[in-house]
Steps between C-alpha positions, in 0.01 A plus 500: 500500500819303435552678171496836683741376755733381226473839321595674813804284553612529141446879488785609726548863571817641642457556874632853460224580253228343727637702795513822297141441386380442855675804630362726220141381577558557874626847439223602267232350731651700780504826301140438381402402851374165384564192712645177361171336583309762295740458213452133514124544485541732193707223331231245574224731367701572186558127432124433552404782256738373228387151552143597417607584144808296431658164587823614661816331628471602868849370580648743236340825640738768599384809685736805496463845651714779363522868569532764227431873510374471859242243403490133576416250217373151552615277216355154463674259265297178444516228250164482325421162373182584316186695511209334673217443242227593744666833549523561129129419459406736783705790356336448152152519666593806692636681198204408290253646752703821570332821366 
């Protein structure tokens, strides 16, 4: 907990960049008719999904939404610390039993 707090303090981001990112997310959410609350739930779900398979640095996750060719793209950049062993074993069993 303290380590995460220290990482956040040490990892400073220019306030202009933070504001730009928040505005970009707000604009895309508005265009897609997705509320900030729903976008927050999507972020939580994605973190939970990734955490099933990987040990991740949750303090380092960055969600970005961009628009290109009239399509919105959700890009998740997350530091992966390692693959969880139980996930690797489950994947091996699933592949072994697949037709």
